[in-house]
C-alpha positions in Angstrom: -103.2 37.5 50.4 -104.0 34.2 49.4 -103.5 35.0 45.9 -100.6 36.7 45.8 -99.1 33.5 47.9 -100.3 31.5 45.1 -98.6 33.3 42.7 -95.0 33.3 44.4 -95.5 29.3 44.9 -95.7 29.0 41.6 -92.7 31.3 40.7 -90.6 29.4 43.1 -91.7 26.2 41.7 -90.6 27.9 38.1 -87.4 28.6 39.5 -86.7 25.4 41.1 -87.6 23.7 37.8 -85.0 26.0 35.9 -82.3 25.3 38.3 -83.0 21.6 38.2 -83.0 21.5 34.3 -79.3 23.7 34.3 -77.9 20.7 36.7 -79.1 18.1 34.6 -77.8 19.6 31.5 -74.3 20.1 33.2 -74.4 16.7 34.3 -75.4 15.1 30.9 -72.4 17.2 29.6 -69.9 16.1 31.6 -71.1 12.6 31.3 -70.6 13.3 27.3 -67.2 14.9 28.1 -65.7 12.1 30.1 -66.8 9.4 27.6 -65.3 11.5 24.7 -61.8 12.1 26.8 -62.0 8.3 27.5 -62.5 7.2 24.0 -60.0 9.7 23.0 -57.3 8.4 25.4 -58.2 5.1 24.3 -57.6 6.0 20.7 -54.1 7.6 21.2 -52.9 4.5 23.6 -53.7 2.1 20.7 -52.3 4.3 17.7 -49.0 4.7 20.1 -48.9 1.0 20.6 -49.4 0.3 17.1 -46.7 2.5 16.0 -44.2 1.1 18.7 -45.2 -2.8 17.3 -44.6 -1.5 13.9 -41.0 0.2 14.6 -40.3 -3.3 16.2 -41.0 -5.0 13.3 -38.6 -3.1 10.9 -35.2 -4.4 10.1 -32.5 -2.4 8.4 -32.1 -3.4 5.0 -29.2 -2.7 2.6 -29.8 -1.0 -0.7 -27.4 -2.0 -3.5 -27.5 1.1 -4.9 -25.6 3.2 -1.9 -24.4 0.4 0.4 -26.3 2.0 3.5 -28.8 0.6 5.9 -32.1 2.2 6.2 -34.2 2.3 9.5 -37.9 3.9 9.9 -37.9 6.7 12.1 -41.2 8.6 13.1 -40.3 11.5 10.3 -39.5 8.7 7.7 -36.4 6.7 6.3 -33.2 7.9 7.4 -29.9 6.2 6.0 -27.7 5.0 8.7 -24.1 3.3 8.4 -24.5 -0.5 7.4 -22.7 -3.1 10.0 -21.7 -5.6 7.6 -20.4 -8.8 9.3 -17.5 -10.3 7.8 -17.9 -13.6 6.3 -14.6 -15.6 5.7 -16.3 -17.5 3.3 -16.9 -15.3 1.1 -14.3 -12.9 2.0 -11.2 -14.5 2.7 -8.1 -12.4 3.8 -5.7 -11.5 1.4 -2.3 -13.8 1.7 0.5 -12.4 0.3 2.8 -15.0 -0.7 6.4 -14.8 0.6 9.4 -14.6 -2.1 10.5 -18.1 -1.9 12.3 -17.9 -5.4 16.0 -19.6 -4.9 19.1 -17.8 -5.4 21.4 -18.8 -8.1 24.5 -17.4 -9.8 26.7 -18.6 -12.4 29.3 -17.3 -14.7 28.5 -16.6 -18.4 31.6 -15.2 -20.0 34.3 -12.8 -19.3 34.7 -9.8 -22.0 38.1 -8.3 -21.9 37.7 -6.3 -25.3 34.9 -4.2 -25.1 36.6 -1.3 -22.8 34.5 1.4 -22.3 32.0 0.8 -24.9 29.0 -0.7 -22.9 26.4 1.3 -24.5 24.4 -0.7 -26.8 26.2 -4.0 -25.8 25.3 -4.2 -21.9 22.8 -2.3 -19.7 19.6 -2.4 -22.2 17.7 -3.2 -19.1 19.5 -1.0 -16.6 22.6 0.3 -15.4 24.1 1.8 -12.2 27.4 3.6 -13.5 30.5 4.6 -11.0 30.1 8.7 -11.8 29.5 11.6 -9.8 25.9 11.9 -9.2 24.8 8.7 -10.5 21.7 7.0 -9.7 20.6 3.4 -10.4 18.5 2.6 -13.2 17.1 -0.6 -12.3 14.5 -3.2 -14.2 11.3 -3.2 -12.6 11.1 -5.1 -9.7 15.1 -5.4 -8.8 16.5 -3.9 -5.8 20.1 -2.9 -5.3 21.9 -2.0 -2.2 25.6 -1.1 -1.9 27.6 -1.2 1.3 31.0 -0.2 2.2 32.1 1.3 -1.1 32.6 5.0 -1.6 32.9 6.5 -4.7 36.2 8.4 -5.9 36.5 9.9 -9.4 39.9 9.1 -11.3 38.7 11.4 -14.1 35.4 12.8 -14.6 36.0 14.0 -18.1 38.4 11.6 -20.1 39.3 10.5 -24.1 40.7 7.2 -22.8 38.7 4.4 -24.2 38.8 2.2 -21.2 36.5 5.0 -19.5 32.9 3.9 -19.8 30.8 6.0 -22.0 27.8 8.4 -20.7 24.7 6.7 -21.2 23.2 10.2 -22.5 26.1 10.8 -24.9 28.3 7.6 -25.6 30.9 10.0 -27.3 31.8 11.5 -23.7 33.4 9.4 -21.3 34.3 9.5 -17.7 36.1 6.9 -15.2 35.3 6.4 -11.8 35.1 3.4 -8.9 33.6 2.2 -5.8 36.3 0.9 -3.7 37.5 -0.3 -0.4 40.5 -1.3 1.1 38.8 -4.4 2.3 35.6 -5.5 1.0 32.3 -4.3 0.0 29.0 -5.9 -1.2 26.2 -5.5 -3.5 23.0 -6.7 -2.2 20.6 -7.9 -5.6 17.4 -9.0 -5.0 15.5 -10.3 -8.3 12.6 -11.9 -6.5 10.2 -9.2 -7.1 11.1 -9.3 -10.8 10.3 -13.1 -10.6 13.1 -14.1 -13.1 16.6 -14.2 -14.0 19.1 -11.5 -15.3 22.1 -11.2 -17.0 24.3 -8.5 -15.0 27.7 -7.5 -16.4 30.2 -6.1 -13.6 32.9 -3.9 -15.0 36.4 -4.0 -13.3 39.1 -1.5 -14.1 42.4 -0.9 -12.8 42.7 2.7 -14.3 46.1 3.7 -12.7 47.9 0.2 -12.0 48.0 -3.3 -13.0 48.4 -4.3 -9.4 45.1 -4.7 -8.2 43.6 -8.6 -7.8 40.1 -9.3 -6.1 37.8 -12.0 -5.2 34.3 -12.4 -6.3 31.7 -14.4 -4.5 28.2 -14.8 -4.9 26.4 -15.7 -1.6 22.8 -16.8 -0.8 22.0 -15.0 1.9 19.3 -17.1 3.6 21.8 -20.1 3.6 24.9 -18.7 3.6 26.1 -20.6 0.8 28.7 -19.9 -1.6 27.3 -20.1 -5.0 30.1 -18.9 -7.0 33.7 -17.8 -6.6 36.6 -16.1 -8.7 39.4 -14.2 -8.8 40.7 -11.5 -10.9 43.9 -9.5 -12.0 45.4 -7.8 -14.4 42.4 -5.7 -15.9 44.0 -2.5 -16.4 42.2 -2.7 -19.7 38.8 -3.2 -18.5 37.0 -6.6 -18.0 33.2 -7.6 -17.7 32.2 -10.2 -15.9 29.3 -11.6 -17.1 26.9 -13.4 -14.9 23.2 -15.0 -14.4 21.6 -14.3 -11.3 18.2 -14.8 -9.9 16.6 -15.0 -6.3 18.2 -12.6 -3.5 22.4 -12.9 -3.9 24.9 -11.0 -2.3 28.0 -10.3 -4.3 31.2 -9.8 -2.0 33.9 -8.0 -3.8 37.2 -8.6 -1.5 41.0 -7.3 -2.1 43.8 -9.9 -2.6 46.2 -7.7 -3.8 47.1 -4.0 -4.7 45.8 -1.0 -3.0 42.1 -1.4 -3.0 39.5 -3.6 -5.0 37.2 -1.7 -7.0 34.2 -1.5 -9.6 32.9 0.9 -12.5 29.8 -0.4 -13.3 26.8 -2.5 -13.2 24.7 -3.4 -16.3 21.6 -5.6 -16.7 20.3 -7.7 -19.6 17.7 -10.0 -20.7 19.3 -13.5 -20.8 19.9 -14.3 -24.5 
């Protein structure tokens, strides 16, 4: 029995040592694992802090080639629209000066002999003829507005030399008028052209010799009358050749006869 007891005690001791070794190894592995996890967490924390600091130091820059600002992100460089602050010293606002050319008007001469033969004499820079369907052909920078004068065709086709020639075929003629029983106006603005023009007005008393009318050139800004004259006996046709600049309103008023009238407006350079 004593031999068997000694054997059992030795076996129990070996088992206890083995169990102790297992617990020791497990404890050691636990310590190693804990240290590794702590170090890994520290490394990740340091990397995150470094990335945050790096991102905070990045400022948008403008590339001359594409005009976009670029900001650093976790996946690379991504273009974003640049916000450029306005610099009044480098980019002053565009200021359009007002149109301040002074209105001027003067009579150059009167032509009672050319009748309807205006092509080649007048209207080399533009014209507006009293005929059905006509539209103004104006010099660049010149504006014209007529108010209070409807169109009337005396004779759409005529061989009468008083009738103005057609611009596309001077051998053909027409005869019409803008008219009113009281008065009408031509608003002529030359400020966009920044120059003076010669303007010829064609007066024609087609069906009588009783018409009489007054022409006034008015500065619309001041109301000053720059020019005034009265015309009558223009049965054979009369050109009033004026020199105009700035912003001028021509006012035509009936003085005698059935109405006041105008048959054409012609623009030319100042001789």
